[in-house]
DOMAR-205913 format. One record per atom (N, C-alpha, C): residue number from 1; atom name; y negated, z negated, x. Coordinates in steps of 0.001 Angstrom, whole numbers, plus 500000, padded with zeros to 6 digits. Layout:
<sites>
(site NUM 'CA' (Y Z X))
...
</sites>
This chain:
<sites>
(site 1 'N' (384139 802646 536608))
(site 1 'CA' (383067 801889 537244))
(site 1 'C' (381905 802817 537494))
(site 2 'N' (380721 802311 537240))
(site 2 'CA' (379530 803115 537468))
(site 2 'C' (378762 802597 538666))
(site 3 'N' (377968 803460 539219))
(site 3 'CA' (377108 803051 540326))
(site 3 'C' (375966 802214 539781))
(site 4 'N' (375400 801362 540636))
(site 4 'CA' (374323 800497 540181))
(site 4 'C' (373134 801297 539662))
(site 5 'N' (372985 802529 540115))
(site 5 'CA' (371860 803349 539644))
(site 5 'C' (372027 803754 538182))
(site 6 'N' (373257 803638 537644))
(site 6 'CA' (373468 804030 536257))
(site 6 'C' (373151 802897 535278))
(site 7 'N' (372872 801698 535786))
(site 7 'CA' (372546 800588 534898))
(site 7 'C' (371132 800748 534367))
(site 8 'N' (370993 800520 533096))
(site 8 'CA' (369682 800616 532454))
(site 8 'C' (368834 799409 532854))
(site 9 'N' (367596 799652 533220))
(site 9 'CA' (366675 798571 533557))
(site 9 'C' (366219 797893 532269))
(site 10 'N' (366181 796581 532281))
(site 10 'CA' (365723 795819 531124))
(site 10 'C' (364423 795118 531470))
(site 11 'N' (363546 795004 530502))
(site 11 'CA' (362294 794289 530781))
(site 11 'C' (362596 792826 531085))
(site 12 'N' (361757 792227 531909))
(site 12 'CA' (361941 790811 532233))
(site 12 'C' (361671 789977 530996))
(site 13 'N' (362538 789032 530754))
(site 13 'CA' (362364 788127 529626))
(site 13 'C' (361612 786892 530094))
(site 14 'N' (360866 786287 529188))
(site 14 'CA' (360192 785040 529542))
(site 14 'C' (361084 783849 529252))
(site 15 'N' (361969 783968 528261))
(site 15 'CA' (362912 782905 527919))
(site 15 'C' (364293 783521 527764))
(site 16 'N' (365287 782920 528366))
(site 16 'CA' (366644 783453 528258))
(site 16 'C' (367444 782767 527169))
(site 17 'N' (366887 781768 526553))
(site 17 'CA' (367531 781120 525415))
(site 17 'C' (366575 781258 524247))
(site 18 'N' (367083 781676 523091))
(site 18 'CA' (366212 781754 521924))
(site 18 'C' (366757 780986 520733))
(site 19 'N' (367971 780466 520838))
(site 19 'CA' (368567 779675 519758))
(site 19 'C' (369748 778924 520339))
(site 20 'N' (370019 777733 519825))
(site 20 'CA' (371219 777004 520237))
(site 20 'C' (371831 776330 519027))
(site 21 'N' (373130 776128 519086))
(site 21 'CA' (373844 775402 518046))
(site 21 'C' (374726 774359 518712))
(site 22 'N' (374657 773155 518187))
(site 22 'CA' (375457 772045 518692))
(site 22 'C' (376504 771739 517631))
(site 23 'N' (377797 771907 517962))
(site 23 'CA' (378839 771700 516957))
(site 23 'C' (378989 770224 516580))
(site 24 'N' (379416 769994 515337))
(site 24 'CA' (379603 768631 514835))
(site 24 'C' (380853 768560 513977))
(site 25 'N' (381567 767438 514088))
(site 25 'CA' (382683 767171 513173))
(site 25 'C' (382139 766627 511860))
(site 26 'N' (381129 765761 511953))
(site 26 'CA' (380527 765113 510794))
(site 26 'C' (379024 765387 510867))
(site 27 'N' (378552 766361 510097))
(site 27 'CA' (377163 766775 510195))
(site 27 'C' (376194 765663 509792))
(site 28 'N' (376534 764874 508813))
(site 28 'CA' (375661 763771 508402))
(site 28 'C' (375493 762785 509553))
(site 29 'N' (376586 762432 510204))
(site 29 'CA' (376535 761500 511339))
(site 29 'C' (375744 762116 512494))
(site 30 'N' (375987 763403 512782))
(site 30 'CA' (375290 764068 513883))
(site 30 'C' (373789 764161 513598))
(site 31 'N' (373418 764521 512377))
(site 31 'CA' (371993 764602 512023))
(site 31 'C' (371347 763226 512134))
(site 32 'N' (372049 762190 511708))
(site 32 'CA' (371500 760826 511822))
(site 32 'C' (371279 760469 513290))
(site 33 'N' (372194 760883 514171))
(site 33 'CA' (372058 760621 515605))
(site 33 'C' (370773 761259 516145))
(site 34 'N' (370588 762556 515926))
(site 34 'CA' (369421 763254 516461))
(site 34 'C' (368128 762835 515754))
(site 35 'N' (368202 762557 514457))
(site 35 'CA' (367027 762035 513756))
(site 35 'C' (366574 760724 514393))
(site 36 'N' (367542 759892 514767))
(site 36 'CA' (367225 758598 515369))
(site 36 'C' (366659 758739 516772))
(site 37 'N' (367315 759515 517629))
(site 37 'CA' (366843 759549 519022))
(site 37 'C' (365525 760296 519167))
(site 38 'N' (365251 761270 518302))
(site 38 'CA' (363999 762023 518382))
(site 38 'C' (362943 761576 517362))
(site 39 'N' (363299 760657 516473))
(site 39 'CA' (362373 760258 515399))
(site 39 'C' (361924 761481 514593))
(site 40 'N' (362903 762258 514115))
(site 40 'CA' (362627 763460 513331))
(site 40 'C' (363407 763398 512027))
(site 41 'N' (363216 764403 511186))
(site 41 'CA' (363992 764549 509961))
(site 41 'C' (364464 765998 509906))
(site 42 'N' (365762 766186 510087))
(site 42 'CA' (366327 767535 510124))
(site 42 'C' (366629 768032 508708))
(site 43 'N' (366332 769307 508459))
(site 43 'CA' (366656 769932 507185))
(site 43 'C' (368120 770366 507223))
(site 44 'N' (368898 769998 506196))
(site 44 'CA' (370314 770340 506125))
(site 44 'C' (370494 771459 505103))
(site 45 'N' (371215 772521 505523))
(site 45 'CA' (371427 773690 504667))
(site 45 'C' (372899 774086 504720))
(site 46 'N' (373471 774373 503558))
(site 46 'CA' (374848 774875 503477))
(site 46 'C' (374789 776379 503317))
(site 47 'N' (375608 777093 504102))
(site 47 'CA' (375673 778542 504035))
(site 47 'C' (377141 778925 504076))
(site 48 'N' (377742 779088 502919))
(site 48 'CA' (379172 779406 502850))
(site 48 'C' (380000 778258 503388))
(site 49 'N' (380833 778536 504390))
(site 49 'CA' (381701 777510 504975))
(site 49 'C' (380982 776643 506010))
(site 50 'N' (379751 776982 506333))
(site 50 'CA' (379016 776274 507386))
(site 50 'C' (377914 775403 506802))
(site 51 'N' (377716 774262 507453))
(site 51 'CA' (376595 773383 507130))
(site 51 'C' (375792 773240 508414))
(site 52 'N' (374468 773375 508292))
(site 52 'CA' (373615 773285 509476))
(site 52 'C' (372480 772307 509225))
(site 53 'N' (372066 771632 510289))
(site 53 'CA' (370885 770771 510265))
(site 53 'C' (369961 771307 511347))
(site 54 'N' (368747 771685 510965))
(site 54 'CA' (367822 772368 511862))
(site 54 'C' (366875 771408 512580))
(site 55 'N' (366749 771595 513905))
(site 55 'CA' (365734 770882 514670))
(site 55 'C' (364384 771467 514265))
(site 56 'N' (363403 770628 513916))
(site 56 'CA' (362101 771181 513538))
(site 56 'C' (361441 771853 514736))
(site 57 'N' (361098 773120 514596))
(site 57 'CA' (360444 773868 515681))
(site 57 'C' (359590 774956 515064))
(site 58 'N' (358298 774890 515321))
(site 58 'CA' (357408 775933 514819))
(site 58 'C' (357257 777055 515829))
(site 59 'N' (357345 776714 517116))
(site 59 'CA' (357184 777701 518186))
(site 59 'C' (358268 777455 519223))
(site 60 'N' (358593 778457 519980))
(site 60 'CA' (359550 778295 521070))
(site 60 'C' (360989 778367 520589))
(site 61 'N' (361866 777784 521359))
(site 61 'CA' (363305 777844 521094))
(site 61 'C' (363671 776900 519956))
(site 62 'N' (364426 777419 519005))
(site 62 'CA' (364912 776606 517895))
(site 62 'C' (366405 776399 518024))
(site 63 'N' (366919 775476 517216))
(site 63 'CA' (368346 775213 517249))
(site 63 'C' (368777 774378 516070))
(site 64 'N' (370093 774173 515989))
(site 64 'CA' (370640 773443 514855))
(site 64 'C' (371946 772770 515233))
(site 65 'N' (372296 771790 514446))
(site 65 'CA' (373650 771234 514465))
(site 65 'C' (374445 772109 513509))
(site 66 'N' (375737 772305 513784))
(site 66 'CA' (376544 773153 512906))
(site 66 'C' (377928 772560 512728))
(site 67 'N' (378398 772574 511476))
(site 67 'CA' (379749 772129 511144))
(site 67 'C' (380407 773252 510360))
(site 68 'N' (381622 773610 510768))
(site 68 'CA' (382341 774659 510062))
(site 68 'C' (383464 775199 510919))
(site 69 'N' (384170 776212 510432))
(site 69 'CA' (385299 776783 511158))
(site 69 'C' (384898 777252 512560))
(site 70 'N' (385654 776866 513551))
(site 70 'CA' (385420 777279 514930))
(site 70 'C' (384346 776496 515660))
(site 71 'N' (383763 775505 515034))
(site 71 'CA' (382692 774706 515648))
(site 71 'C' (383271 773373 516098))
(site 72 'N' (383675 773308 517364))
(site 72 'CA' (384336 772115 517886))
(site 72 'C' (383522 771483 519007))
(site 73 'N' (383075 770261 518811))
(site 73 'CA' (382350 769574 519880))
(site 73 'C' (383211 769454 521134))
(site 74 'N' (382552 769467 522315))
(site 74 'CA' (383295 769253 523558))
(site 74 'C' (382360 768707 524619))
(site 75 'N' (382964 768132 525636))
(site 75 'CA' (382170 767524 526709))
(site 75 'C' (382319 768269 528026))
(site 76 'N' (382802 769516 527967))
(site 76 'CA' (383002 770248 529222))
(site 76 'C' (382539 771699 529168))
(site 77 'N' (381890 772089 528089))
(site 77 'CA' (381451 773475 527975))
(site 77 'C' (380046 773672 528515))
(site 78 'N' (379367 774621 527963))
(site 78 'CA' (378000 774939 528355))
(site 78 'C' (377131 773702 528172))
(site 79 'N' (376236 773479 529107))
(site 79 'CA' (375369 772311 529045))
(site 79 'C' (373981 772729 528573))
(site 80 'N' (373539 772168 527468))
(site 80 'CA' (372213 772436 526923))
(site 80 'C' (371287 771310 527358))
(site 81 'N' (370130 771683 527882))
(site 81 'CA' (369103 770709 528254))
(site 81 'C' (368088 770644 527119))
(site 82 'N' (368045 769507 526447))
(site 82 'CA' (367070 769307 525385))
(site 82 'C' (365776 768773 525988))
(site 83 'N' (364666 769147 525411))
(site 83 'CA' (363361 768744 525914))
(site 83 'C' (363083 767292 525549))
(site 84 'N' (362764 766490 526552))
(site 84 'CA' (362391 765098 526304))
(site 84 'C' (360878 764935 526282))
(site 85 'N' (360146 766039 526470))
(site 85 'CA' (358690 765938 526534))
(site 85 'C' (358322 764956 527627))
(site 86 'N' (357482 764014 527339))
(site 86 'CA' (357144 762953 528279))
(site 86 'C' (357703 761634 527803))
(site 87 'N' (358785 761670 527004))
(site 87 'CA' (359292 760478 526322))
(site 87 'C' (360763 760206 526615))
(site 88 'N' (361251 760590 527797))
(site 88 'CA' (362673 760451 528088))
(site 88 'C' (363171 759012 527965))
(site 89 'N' (362428 758062 528488))
(site 89 'CA' (362894 756674 528460))
(site 89 'C' (363100 756168 527036))
(site 90 'N' (362195 756516 526124))
(site 90 'CA' (362336 756087 524726))
(site 90 'C' (363547 756746 524068))
(site 91 'N' (363744 758028 524351))
(site 91 'CA' (364896 758734 523766))
(site 91 'C' (366191 758141 524301))
(site 92 'N' (366265 757933 525609))
(site 92 'CA' (367468 757331 526196))
(site 92 'C' (367739 755954 525612))
(site 93 'N' (366708 755187 525357))
(site 93 'CA' (366869 753834 524815))
(site 93 'C' (367483 753844 523417))
(site 94 'N' (367363 754940 522693))
(site 94 'CA' (367901 755021 521331))
(site 94 'C' (369293 755633 521256))
(site 95 'N' (369791 756216 522314))
(site 95 'CA' (371065 756953 522272))
(site 95 'C' (372249 756056 521907))
(site 96 'N' (372426 754959 522592))
(site 96 'CA' (373604 754123 522320))
(site 96 'C' (373563 753498 520931))
(site 97 'N' (372393 753078 520483))
(site 97 'CA' (372259 752513 519139))
(site 97 'C' (372536 753529 518045))
(site 98 'N' (372379 754813 518372))
(site 98 'CA' (372605 755884 517403))
(site 98 'C' (374045 756399 517431))
(site 99 'N' (374877 755847 518328))
(site 99 'CA' (376282 756253 518364))
(site 99 'C' (376662 757140 519524))
(site 100 'N' (375782 757324 520497))
(site 100 'CA' (376100 758128 521668))
(site 100 'C' (376266 757242 522890))
(site 101 'N' (376401 757880 524061))
(site 101 'CA' (376461 757092 525301))
(site 101 'C' (375862 757897 526443))
(site 102 'N' (375187 757188 527310))
(site 102 'CA' (374558 757812 528478))
(site 102 'C' (375596 757901 529574))
(site 103 'N' (375792 759099 530138))
(site 103 'CA' (376767 759246 531220))
(site 103 'C' (376106 759456 532578))
(site 104 'N' (374824 759800 532592))
(site 104 'CA' (374048 759834 533829))
(site 104 'C' (372629 759432 533454))
(site 105 'N' (372146 758337 534025))
(site 105 'CA' (370803 757883 533666))
(site 105 'C' (369732 758842 534195))
(site 106 'N' (368510 758540 533877))
(site 106 'CA' (367349 759322 534359))
(site 106 'C' (367504 759547 535852))
(site 107 'N' (367488 760816 536260))
(site 107 'CA' (367719 761187 537657))
(site 107 'C' (366665 762197 538083))
(site 108 'N' (366081 761988 539248))
(site 108 'CA' (365067 762902 539760))
(site 108 'C' (365731 764190 540236))
(site 109 'N' (365237 765310 539756))
(site 109 'CA' (365696 766614 540235))
(site 109 'C' (364894 766951 541489))
(site 110 'N' (363594 766792 541402))
(site 110 'CA' (362679 767059 542503))
(site 110 'C' (361262 766855 542007))
(site 111 'N' (360323 766732 542938))
(site 111 'CA' (358936 766480 542549))
(site 111 'C' (358395 767531 541591))
(site 112 'N' (358755 768772 541794))
(site 112 'CA' (358248 769844 540938))
(site 112 'C' (359044 770008 539646))
(site 113 'N' (360342 769694 539670))
(site 113 'CA' (361217 769957 538524))
(site 113 'C' (361314 768801 537540))
(site 114 'N' (360981 767589 537949))
(site 114 'CA' (361033 766462 537032))
(site 114 'C' (362364 765734 537047))
(site 115 'N' (362745 765176 535894))
(site 115 'CA' (363941 764342 535756))
(site 115 'C' (364881 764905 534692))
(site 116 'N' (366152 764495 534796))
(site 116 'CA' (367113 764811 533744))
(site 116 'C' (368043 763620 533564))
(site 117 'N' (368758 763613 532456))
(site 117 'CA' (369775 762605 532166))
(site 117 'C' (370850 763290 531343))
(site 118 'N' (372074 762804 531432))
(site 118 'CA' (373182 763363 530648))
(site 118 'C' (373655 762327 529638))
(site 119 'N' (374046 762809 528459))
(site 119 'CA' (374580 761901 527445))
(site 119 'C' (375647 762600 526618))
(site 120 'N' (376439 761795 525942))
(site 120 'CA' (377426 762276 524974))
(site 120 'C' (376869 761914 523607))
(site 121 'N' (376775 762890 522709))
(site 121 'CA' (376228 762595 521383))
(site 121 'C' (377284 761970 520484))
(site 122 'N' (376943 761718 519244))
(site 122 'CA' (377845 761056 518294))
(site 122 'C' (379100 761868 518012))
(site 123 'N' (379092 763170 518321))
(site 123 'CA' (380229 764041 518028))
(site 123 'C' (381104 764314 519241))
(site 124 'N' (380688 763847 520425))
(site 124 'CA' (381460 764076 521639))
(site 124 'C' (380941 765213 522505))
(site 125 'N' (379780 765791 522158))
(site 125 'CA' (379184 766851 522969))
(site 125 'C' (378442 766261 524160))
(site 126 'N' (378586 766897 525311))
(site 126 'CA' (377817 766520 526499))
(site 126 'C' (376542 767346 526494))
(site 127 'N' (375400 766662 526556))
(site 127 'CA' (374100 767322 526581))
(site 127 'C' (373227 766670 527632))
(site 128 'N' (372114 767325 527929))
(site 128 'CA' (371165 766784 528904))
(site 128 'C' (369799 766663 528254))
(site 129 'N' (369012 765773 528806))
(site 129 'CA' (367594 765678 528474))
(site 129 'C' (366828 766088 529717))
(site 130 'N' (365713 766767 529542))
(site 130 'CA' (364876 767144 530680))
(site 130 'C' (363438 766727 530406))
(site 131 'N' (362830 766117 531403))
(site 131 'CA' (361426 765742 531339))
(site 131 'C' (360749 766357 532547))
(site 132 'N' (359776 767236 532308))
(site 132 'CA' (359072 767911 533396))
(site 132 'C' (358300 766948 534266))
(site 133 'N' (357952 767403 535424))
(site 133 'CA' (357215 766606 536398))
(site 133 'C' (355780 766401 535962))
(site 134 'N' (355284 765177 536120))
(site 134 'CA' (353876 764897 535835))
(site 134 'C' (353001 765668 536812))
(site 135 'N' (353478 765838 538049))
(site 135 'CA' (352715 766594 539048))
(site 135 'C' (352570 768041 538614))
(site 136 'N' (353665 768607 538079))
(site 136 'CA' (353633 770003 537651))
(site 136 'C' (352666 770162 536476))
(site 137 'N' (352698 769213 535541))
(site 137 'CA' (351800 769283 534390))
(site 137 'C' (350351 769116 534830))
(site 138 'N' (350122 768230 535799))
(site 138 'CA' (348759 768006 536286))
(site 138 'C' (348254 769212 537064))
(site 139 'N' (349167 769948 537694))
(site 139 'CA' (348773 771104 538505))
(site 139 'C' (348443 772327 537657))
(site 140 'N' (348855 772309 536399))
(site 140 'CA' (348589 773459 535534))
(site 140 'C' (347087 773611 535339))
(site 141 'N' (346586 774827 535469))
(site 141 'CA' (345139 775013 535323))
(site 141 'C' (344681 774695 533909))
(site 142 'N' (343603 773971 533813))
(site 142 'CA' (343034 773619 532519))
(site 142 'C' (342003 774694 532157))
(site 143 'N' (341946 775084 530885))
(site 143 'CA' (340960 776098 530509))
(site 143 'C' (339540 775555 530714))
(site 144 'N' (338683 776402 531227))
(site 144 'CA' (337298 776009 531464))
(site 144 'C' (336518 776278 530191))
(site 145 'N' (335850 775252 529708))
(site 145 'CA' (335068 775387 528487))
(site 145 'C' (333605 775508 528872))
(site 146 'N' (333022 776613 528509))
(site 146 'CA' (331622 776844 528850))
(site 146 'C' (330731 776173 527815))
(site 147 'N' (329648 775603 528302))
(site 147 'CA' (328684 774980 527401))
(site 147 'C' (327992 776069 526596))
(site 148 'N' (327694 775758 525344))
(site 148 'CA' (326996 776718 524494))
(site 148 'C' (325556 776842 524982))
(site 149 'N' (325129 778053 525151))
(site 149 'CA' (323765 778314 525611))
(site 149 'C' (323051 779094 524512))
(site 150 'N' (321902 778539 524080))
(site 150 'CA' (321131 779243 523055))
(site 150 'C' (320308 780322 523729))
(site 151 'N' (320299 781457 523113))
(site 151 'CA' (319538 782580 523619))
(site 151 'C' (318076 782421 523194))
(site 152 'N' (317182 782705 524104))
(site 152 'CA' (315758 782648 523769))
(site 152 'C' (315453 783749 522769))
(site 153 'N' (314562 783464 521819))
(site 153 'CA' (314246 784498 520832))
(site 153 'C' (313527 785669 521482))
(site 154 'N' (313771 786854 520964))
(site 154 'CA' (313127 788065 521473))
(site 154 'C' (311669 788141 521030))
(site 155 'N' (310922 789112 521573))
(site 155 'CA' (309489 789261 521270))
(site 155 'C' (309250 789477 519783))
(site 156 'N' (310089 790290 519137))
(site 156 'CA' (309911 790571 517707))
(site 156 'C' (310076 789308 516878))
(site 157 'N' (311084 788482 517239))
(site 157 'CA' (311322 787251 516500))
(site 157 'C' (310169 786278 516663))
(site 158 'N' (309571 786220 517861))
(site 158 'CA' (308436 785325 518124))
(site 158 'C' (307230 785783 517302))
(site 159 'N' (306950 787096 517304))
(site 159 'CA' (305819 787629 516539))
(site 159 'C' (305988 787378 515039))
(site 160 'N' (307231 787566 514556))
(site 160 'CA' (307534 787368 513128))
(site 160 'C' (307337 785900 512734))
(site 161 'N' (307784 784969 513594))
(site 161 'CA' (307623 783544 513318))
(site 161 'C' (306154 783147 513327))
(site 162 'N' (305375 783719 514262))
(site 162 'CA' (303934 783415 514351))
(site 162 'C' (303223 783932 513114))
(site 163 'N' (303581 785132 512674))
(site 163 'CA' (302956 785711 511472))
(site 163 'C' (303285 784871 510248))
(site 164 'N' (304493 784379 510164))
(site 164 'CA' (304927 783558 509033))
(site 164 'C' (304152 782253 509003))
(site 165 'N' (303903 781656 510206))
(site 165 'CA' (303182 780397 510309))
(site 165 'C' (301730 780562 509833))
(site 166 'N' (301132 781707 510150))
(site 166 'CA' (299739 781949 509763))
(site 166 'C' (299588 782132 508255))
(site 167 'N' (300588 782605 507600))
(site 167 'CA' (300444 782866 506172))
(site 167 'C' (300711 781664 505317))
</sites>
């Protein structure tokens, strides 16, 4: 055992999650489920014994559905909160039709934290949706856009324009 002073200091991270994988028994069925509830089209890629369907993400945290050895869906493991943006009600409305079930409806966490809901996906995984607070989004500072101001011409430019006009 070492003393706490022997632990190496690590820089503070801004995000503690950088990738997630949601296991699936039937990747086609799972991709159809998420394509339906999010209105997206996931890219499916085979890599050896594994098949993955990627959530489209250009920035931020990315993730995929995965089928292969050791990838077993469950409803009692780590809970992943998927972003509902400002569209939680629409996403929840599509879950049952896509083969999942809602196990906790839209629930207020707090005025600052927003809402969450829990669901079981088509493969039996328990996941959450999170929708941030409208108050929190409204409180975020908006960038100030300065009006464009034209600079008055300098003395040389005025003299040059006057000389040009005379000729």
